[in-house]
C-alpha positions in Angstrom: -5.2 5.6 -5.9 -3.0 6.5 -2.9 -4.1 9.7 -1.3 -2.5 12.2 1.1 -2.4 10.0 4.3 -1.0 7.1 2.3 1.7 9.3 0.7 2.6 10.8 4.1 3.5 7.3 5.3 5.2 6.3 2.1 7.4 9.3 2.2 8.4 8.7 5.8 9.2 5.1 5.2 11.1 5.7 2.0 13.1 8.5 3.7 14.0 6.0 6.5 15.1 3.4 4.0 16.9 5.4 1.4 18.0 8.9 2.7 21.8 9.2 2.7 22.4 6.8 -0.1 24.1 7.8 -3.3 22.6 7.1 -6.8 24.6 4.8 -9.1 22.2 4.6 -12.0 18.6 5.3 -13.1 16.9 3.1 -15.7 13.7 4.2 -17.4 12.0 1.1 -19.0 9.1 3.1 -20.4 9.8 6.6 -22.0 8.3 9.5 -20.1 6.9 12.7 -21.5 8.4 15.0 -18.9 11.9 13.6 -18.5 14.3 11.1 -20.2 16.6 8.5 -18.8 19.6 10.6 -20.0 18.3 13.6 -18.2 17.7 11.7 -15.0 21.2 10.1 -15.0 22.9 13.4 -15.7 21.0 15.0 -12.8 21.2 12.2 -10.3 24.3 10.0 -10.8 26.7 10.2 -7.8 24.2 12.4 -6.0 23.1 11.7 -2.5 19.5 11.4 -1.6 18.8 14.0 1.1 15.1 13.4 1.9 11.8 12.1 0.6 8.7 14.1 1.3 5.2 14.7 0.0 3.9 17.6 -2.0 0.1 17.5 -2.7 -0.4 14.1 -4.4 3.2 13.7 -5.3 6.3 12.2 -3.7 9.4 14.3 -4.0 13.0 12.9 -3.8 15.5 15.6 -2.9 19.1 15.1 -3.9 22.4 17.0 -3.7 22.8 20.1 -5.9 19.1 21.0 -5.5 18.0 18.1 -7.8 14.4 16.9 -7.2 12.5 14.0 -8.7 8.7 14.1 -8.5 6.7 10.9 -8.7 2.9 11.0 -9.2 1.6 7.4 -8.7 -1.7 8.1 -10.5 -4.2 5.3 -10.2 -2.0 2.2 -10.1 1.6 3.3 -9.6 3.4 1.4 -6.9 6.9 1.6 -5.3 9.0 -1.4 -4.3 12.4 -1.6 -2.6 14.8 -4.2 -3.9 18.4 -5.4 -3.4 20.8 -5.5 -6.4 18.2 -6.7 -8.9 14.6 -5.7 -9.6 12.2 -8.5 -10.4 8.9 -6.5 -10.3 6.7 -6.6 -13.3 5.5 -3.5 -15.2 8.4 -1.5 -14.0 8.6 2.1 -15.4 11.8 3.2 -13.6 14.5 1.7 -11.4 16.8 3.8 -9.2 19.9 1.9 -8.1 22.1 3.1 -5.3 25.8 2.4 -4.8 25.2 0.1 -1.8 23.0 -2.2 -3.9 19.7 -0.9 -2.6 17.1 0.0 -5.3 13.7 1.5 -5.8 11.3 0.4 -8.5 8.3 2.3 -9.8 5.7 0.1 -11.4 2.4 0.7 -13.1 0.7 -1.9 -15.3 -1.2 0.9 -17.1 1.9 3.0 -17.5 0.3 6.2 -16.3 2.5 7.0 -13.3 4.5 10.2 -13.9 8.1 11.0 -13.3 9.4 14.6 -13.4 12.7 16.3 -12.8 12.8 19.6 -10.8 9.0 20.2 -10.9 7.8 23.8 -10.3 6.8 24.7 -6.8 3.1 25.2 -6.6 1.5 28.3 -5.0 -1.7 26.3 -4.3 -2.0 25.5 -0.6 -1.6 21.9 0.5 -4.5 20.4 2.4 -2.4 20.4 5.6 -0.9 23.8 5.1 -1.7 26.8 7.4 -2.2 28.7 4.2 -5.5 26.9 3.8 -7.8 29.1 5.9 -11.3 30.7 5.8 -10.1 33.9 4.0 -8.5 31.8 1.2 -11.5 29.6 0.8 -14.0 32.4 0.8 -12.0 34.2 -1.9 -12.0 31.0 -4.0 -15.6 30.1 -3.5 -17.5 33.4 -3.7 -18.2 33.3 -7.4 -18.5 29.5 -7.9 -21.7 27.4 -7.7 -19.6 24.3 -8.2 -20.4 21.4 -5.8 -18.1 21.6 -2.8 -16.9 18.1 -3.3 -15.4 19.1 -6.7 -13.8 22.1 -5.1 -12.1 19.9 -2.5 -10.7 17.6 -5.2 -9.6 20.5 -7.5 -5.8 20.4 -7.2 -5.7 24.0 -8.5 -7.5 25.1 -5.3 -6.4 22.6 -2.6 -3.6 20.1 -3.2 -3.8 16.6 -1.8 -7.4 15.6 -1.4 -8.9 12.8 -3.5 -12.3 11.1 -3.9 -12.4 8.9 -0.8 -11.2 11.5 1.7 -13.4 14.2 0.2 -16.4 12.1 1.3 -14.9 11.6 4.8 -14.1 15.2 5.3 -17.5 16.4 4.2 -19.3 13.9 6.5 -17.1 15.0 9.4 -18.0 18.7 8.6 -21.7 17.7 8.2 -21.7 19.4 4.9 -23.4 17.9 1.8 -21.1 17.2 -1.1 -23.7 18.8 -3.4 -23.6 22.2 -1.7 -23.0 25.2 -4.0 -19.6 26.5 -3.1 -20.7 30.2 -2.9 -23.7 29.5 -0.6 -21.6 28.0 2.2 -21.5 30.3 5.2 -18.1 31.3 6.8 -18.8 29.4 10.0 -19.3 26.2 8.0 -16.1 26.8 6.1 -14.3 27.0 9.4 -15.7 23.6 10.3 -14.7 22.3 6.8 -11.1 23.4 7.3 -11.0 21.8 10.7 -12.4 18.6 9.2 -9.8 18.6 6.5 -7.0 18.7 9.0 -8.4 16.2 11.5 -9.7 13.7 9.0 -6.4 13.5 7.1 -4.2 13.4 10.2 -6.4 10.7 11.8 -6.3 8.7 8.6 -2.5 8.8 8.7 -2.5 7.7 12.3 -4.8 4.7 11.4 -2.7 3.6 8.4 0.5 3.9 10.4 -1.0 1.8 13.2 -2.1 -1.1 10.9 0.6 -0.8 8.2 3.6 0.9 9.7 6.0 -0.1 6.9 3.8 0.5 3.9 5.2 2.2 0.7 2.6 1.2 -1.9 -1.1 0.5 -2.2 -3.9 2.1 -0.2 -5.6 1.3 3.1 -9.3 2.2 3.3 -10.9 -0.3 5.7 -11.2 2.2 8.5 -13.1 4.8 6.6 -16.4 5.8 8.2 -18.4 6.8 5.1 -16.6 6.1 1.9 -16.7 2.3 2.6 -18.9 -0.2 0.7 -18.9 -2.4 3.8 -20.8 0.1 5.9 -24.6 0.7 5.6 -24.8 3.3 8.2 -22.6 6.2 9.5 -21.1 6.0 13.0 -24.1 8.0 14.2 -26.6 5.7 12.7 -27.7 7.5 9.5 -28.0 5.5 6.3 -25.2 5.9 3.9 -26.3 6.9 0.4 -24.4 6.9 -2.9 -24.6 9.1 -6.0 -22.2 10.4 -8.6 -20.6 13.8 -8.7 -18.5 14.5 -11.8 -18.5 10.7 -12.6 -17.1 10.0 -9.1 -18.9 7.7 -6.7 -19.9 9.7 -3.7 -20.9 8.5 -0.3 -23.0 10.7 2.0 -25.8 10.8 4.6 -28.8 13.0 5.3 -26.9 14.3 8.3 -25.0 16.6 5.9 -26.5 20.0 5.3 -26.9 21.1 1.7 -26.5 24.8 0.9 -28.2 25.8 -2.4 
């Protein structure tokens, strides 16, 4: 599943390729629960795409007249650019622009989600300044939930998935099994710093190796959540376990607060 750093680059590249173009037609090849083909065409036809940006784990396409389309790629959703005619299999939606450029959303499982004018969330994004120690302390003080689950809870922090949760926690030297309400404030400060630095460094790495990417995921540079590595960069053995049915990578360098 593409995570925040991937989506940051997808949005920048899609913005570069499509911003300023006017929608000719939208075709939905598999009915969506949240929005219909008729609704999308009514909202978007003859509208100019102003920008593409990321919100949490979604991509947002902003058009004239305050029309916004949200795309959540889920596990296997992919985006492809095309000219005039789309030939990609498992297409859920095609967006064709007046100059012949097009964007296809595919998903062989059909789970990728399309929404029209999604509600703005009050939950802080992982890269937002609103994610601070005071906010985290207030959210964690009554919870004994494992901190990894907290990081991945989109109702608490938006944008972090399984792989980057492991990377962030290793950088912060905080065990993924730590009880949320037992983590001291100074460690939460380190955790927030690790969130920002881990995600921005990952974006830099992906952009360096795959500058034009708009689909898939790049993970080969990850330090901990990487089946190719047996030890961390500092020489500690990488262990694996499950938290909430998610494979978790960690080392004994990470302190567990119980």
